[in-house]
N, C-alpha and C positions, 0 to 999 in steps of 0.2 A: 955771100949767104944771105938772103933776105932776113929782115928781123920779124919777128912774129910774137905777138902777146896772145896767151889765151885767157880767156876769165871763165872761171866757174863761178857759180854764184847760189846763194839762198835765194829763195822766191821772194820778193818784196824790198831786197838789199840793195837795189840800185845798180847792181853789176851791168845790166844793159845799158842803162844812161852813161854809166863809168867808160864801158866799152866804146860807145858812140863818141863820147867827148874826146876821150883820148883819140881815136881815129882822126877826127877833126883838128886837133891840135897838131898830132904829127904829120898828117895829111898821109896819114896809112889807109890802105882798103878797109872797109868795114863789112864783115860777114856774120850774119845771124841768121833772120827770116829767110835771106837769100840762099842758104843752102838747102833750105828745106823746099822753097821753089824749084830749084835744080834738080832735087832729088826727084819731087813729083813730074818734071818733063821727062828726065830719062828713065823712069820706070814705068811711066802711064798711070799713075796713080794721082788720086786727089791731093790737092794740098791738107787739106783738113785730114784725109787719113793718114798720111805720112807723119804730119804733126801729133797725131794722136798717139802712133809708134815710138817716134822719138821722145816724147813727154810722158811715157807710161814705163812701167817696169816690164820687161821681157816677159811673154808668155812662154817662153821655152824652158826647159828642164836643165839645159846642157850650155855651156858658152860656145860662140860662134869664133872660128878662127878663121880668118880669110884665107880663102882656098880649099876650105876642107870640102871632102866631098860627102854627101847626103844619101843615105837609103832611099831607094825607090819608096814612093807612097807615102814619103813623110806630108805632115799637115799641111794644107796650103797655106795658112796663117803665118805658120812656120817660116815657109818658104819666103812669103812677102817681107816677113819682117828680116829674114836673112839679107834679102835683096837690097831693100832699104838701108840697113848699117853699111853692106859692101859698098853700096853705091856713095854714102856720107864719106866713108873712107877715102874713096877714091877723089871724090869732088875736094875734100879739106885738102889732100896731097897737092892736086893740081892748085887751088887756091894759093897755096904757101909757096908753090915755085913762082906764081905771076909777079908778086911785088910784096913790099913790106904789109903785113895786115895784123887786124886785129879778129880775133875768133871768138864768138861767143857761145860757150856750152858746146853741146855735141862730141865730147869726148876729145876735142881736138889736141889737149896737153898730151893725150896718151898716144894718140893716132899720129902726133907730130914729134914724138918723144926723140927720135933720130937726127931731128933739126934743133933741138934744145931751145924749144921757145921759151920767152919770160912767162912763168905760170902764176896768175893771181887768182886768189879765191876770195869773193868778197860776202861779208855775213853782216847780221846787225841784231839786235834784240829783237823780240817779238812786237812790241809797240812800236818801234820806228817801222818795222815791214808792214804791220797793218797801217798804219799813217802814210806811208809811200803808197801802199796799193788803193787806198781809197781816193787818193791824186789821182789816180789812172783813169777813172771813167765811171760812171752810172751802174754798172754790173758789178762792181765791188762796194760801192756806195750803197746800193739796197741789200746787201748783206748785214745781218747782226755781226755784233764783235764775235760771238762764238762761230758763225758759220763762217767768217773770214778766218780766224785761226784755225777751222780745221780746214779750210781749202788750202791755206800757206803751207800746214803740217803736210797734207796730201800730196801737192806737188813736189815738195822736198824727199819725200818717201819714195815718191815715183823716181825721179833725179837720180836719188841713192843707187836704188836697187840696179837701173838701167846703166849708171856708171860702175857700177860694181860689178855687175855682170859682164859688161864687155872688157873692162879693164885688168879685173882681178885686184883693184886697190879700194881702198876706203875713201868715199866721196868726203871732201871737205878735210882730208888728214892732212895737218901743216907740214908733214915730212915730204909731202908731193907736191908743193907749190914754193916759188921763190918769195912771194909776199902773199900775206894774208891781210886783209884791211878790212877794219870793223867800220861800218859805216853808220852806226848807232849816234842819233842825234848831229849828225854831220851833213853838209852841204856838198854833193857829188860835184857840184859846177866849182867848188873852192878845192875839192880833192885834186881833181882832174889836171889842172896846171902843175902842181907840185909833182905829181908823178911822171908827166910828160917831160921834165926834166931830166929823167933818168936816161931819155933816149935821145934828145938833142945837143 
């Protein structure tokens, strides 16, 4: 069975960088934005639209079960949201079948639960997250501290609602992960090689 690492992360905590570095060190496939691109290709929706759906809280008032039938005349936006989640579910399963991999976000820890992935959750204090966000580029640099903090909190709220809606689990609950990593005042570049030893 392929080795699978899934990474949940608070916005600005460095979880994406950690996933990328782990995949390079371990020579595992790395999947993040690639999943959004593949969903867009398969559903004929734009990447921007798919990204908006997977990064925001669901618009539906009831959870989706894969394979559930819907009443005729359901809201088209709800149908599109369902189609995106179903396709994401299918793609993540396919990727896990291909090779050893690191998958960032996308409810992958839950979707692949029958394959027993190693589930990591990455978090940090607000000051560290704001600092990392400012290092990303001009979009974050132009925000005031208050605006940046609000953005971080908004992204986290949406991720939590999305995750909890589709999994029935609390996003970030330490009981649902194999390892929780606090990256406050820590170099991701230094953490990654230490973690990689778990699989080497």
